[in-house]
N, C-alpha and C positions, 0 to 999 in steps of 0.2 A: 287662277284660270290660266290655262296654257293650251297650245295646240297639242293634240294627243296623236292623231293619225289622219291619213287620207285614205278614201275608199275608191277603188276603181272597179267598176262592174265588168265582169267577164263578157266577152263578145261571143259570136256564134261558134267560135272554135272551141269554146269551153274554157274552164278554170286553168288547167295545166298549160295549154297552148298559149293562153293570153299571158300568163305569168312568165312563160318561157320567152315570149316575144319581148315583153317589157324588160326582162332580165338581160337579154341580149343587147338591147339598147343601152342599158345602164352599165353593163359589164359586171353583174352580180346575180347569182342565182337567188330566186325565192325559195323559202322553205315552207313546208306543209304546216299550216296553222291549225288545222282540225275543223270540227263541226260545231255550229251554233244550234244546239237542239231546239231552243225556244223560238228561234227565227226561221228554221228550215233552211239554213245557208251553211256554206263552208268557205274557208279562205286559205290563201297562201300569203305569206308576209315577207317583207324586206325590212330588217331593223335599220334605222337611220340615226345619225348623230343628234345630240340635243333632246334625247328622250321622246323621239317621234318614230313612226314607222309607216310603211306603205303597205296596204292590204289589197289584194285582188280577191274579189268575192263573187260567188255565184249561188244561185237557188238550187236546192235539192228537190227531187220529186217527192215532197213531203207536205201534208196539210198545213203545217205551221208557216210555210212560206207564202201561202195564200192569206193567212189570217193576221200575221204579225206585220206591223208597219214596215219594219226593215226588210223583211222578205218581199214585201210588196214593191218597196222602192228599188231593190236589186233586181227583181223580175222585170219591172217596167223598163229600167235602164238597159238591161241586157237585151230585152226584146227590141229596143231601139238601136241596136247594134253594139251595145257596150260602150264603155268610156268612164270619164270621171263622174262618180256618184256624189261625193261630197267631202266635207271635212268635219272633224270631231274635236270638241273642246273638253278637256278634263278639268274637273273642279274637285276641291277637297271635300266640300259639303254640298250635296245636291238639293238639300232642303229649301234653300232660298229660291233656287230655280223652280222647284215644284210650286212653291207659293206664288211666284211671279207668273207662272204659266197656268196656274189654276188647276193642276192635276198631278197625280203621283207618277213617279218614275217606275219603270218595269225592271225586273231582274233580267240580267243577261249572263250567259255562261258559254265557254267554249272548251270542249274536250280536245286536248292536244293528242297527237299520235302516241305519245308515251303514256297516256292515261291521266296525266295531270289536268286539273280543271282550273281554268281562270274564271273569276267571278266579278261582276260589276253591276251597277245600276245605270240605266240611261233614260233620257227624256228628249223629246223634240224631233223625233223622226217624222212625225206628222207635219212639222214645219218644213222639213226638208222636201216632203212629198209635194207640198203645195208651192214652195218657193226654193228651189234648189241652191240658191246662193246662201241660205241659212244653214249654219252648222247645228248638229245636235250635241247634247251634253252627256258626259259619262263620269261617273265616280267609281274608281276601282276599289274593289273590296279585297282583292288578292294582294299579297305583299309586293313592295316595290321591285324587289329583285326578280319577280316573275313577269314584270312588264314586257310586252312584246319587243321593246326596243333594246332589251338587255344584251342582245348578241351583236349590237353594233360595234364595228371595229374602228370608228372614227373617220373613215375615208368616204363616207356617202352621207350627204346631208341635203336638206331642202334649201334651195336658194331663193326662188321666186314663185309666188302664186299669181296666176292671171285669172281674175274673177270677173265675169260679166254680172254687174249688179250695182248696188248703191251702198256705200260704206256706212251711211247714216241709218239705213234701214237694218243692216246687220248689227250696228251698235245698239239700236233700240231692242233688238232680239236678244242680244247678249246681256243687256242691262248695265253696260259699261262700254267704254270705247273699244272699237274693234281692234285697236293697237294692243289692248291688255293681253289677249291670249297669243297674238302673233308676234309680239315683242320686237326683235330686230329682223324678223322675216320680212323681205321686201314683198309687197303686194301691189300689183297693177290692177286697178279698177277700170273696167271698160264698160261703157253704156250698153245694156243689152240690145242685141238685134235678134230677138227671139227669146228662147228660154234662158233665164239667168242661171248661173252656177259657175263652177270651175271650167275654164277654157283650156288651161294648160298649166303644167307645173315644170319648173326648171330645177334640176338637181345638180349639186356639186359632186363630181366623181373624180377618181384618180386621172381620168382621161379629159377632164374639163367639164364644162357645163353641158348637160343633156336636157333637151326640152321634149316633154311628152304631152 
């Protein structure tokens, strides 16, 4: 179990403008990640050190975005002005998570601009919808060399997560301590004053720490 990626929902200015704005803050351009046909969404990504990445995601004008929980989550966050959507934990075997949560994972795929298809299974987005401090789970089916972090150049990395929530609640959701997927990443837990979830993220960049 490890941190896989962070999701940021596009604001009213749309996917490209949101990604450009974040890229200017970080000093690195995002790349087109392609379309999630099953979820009615598309993203742009920034590979990060440590096998992680940052995605900016928006809904498409497509029925799937109204039906799929992930599309619903993105649409709701974007309608609220955009911002941090959530965090995602990768597991080697998603079956124990399915058993613990009492339901099956769903297939996910993303068509990259070059025609390549990434494939995975995911579960737990409904938990994110009801309690945004909770991550959802992903098991990659595509080869490791195709992981979206593979383009990282070692100069951009996650430094700190600031989460409004309860680490004990998240540990119960994960089925093990919250430190397991986050490893050495610093996490500042803040008592929620409103909706729980990611408040801010600090990134280590060649220009120093950047907080978004």
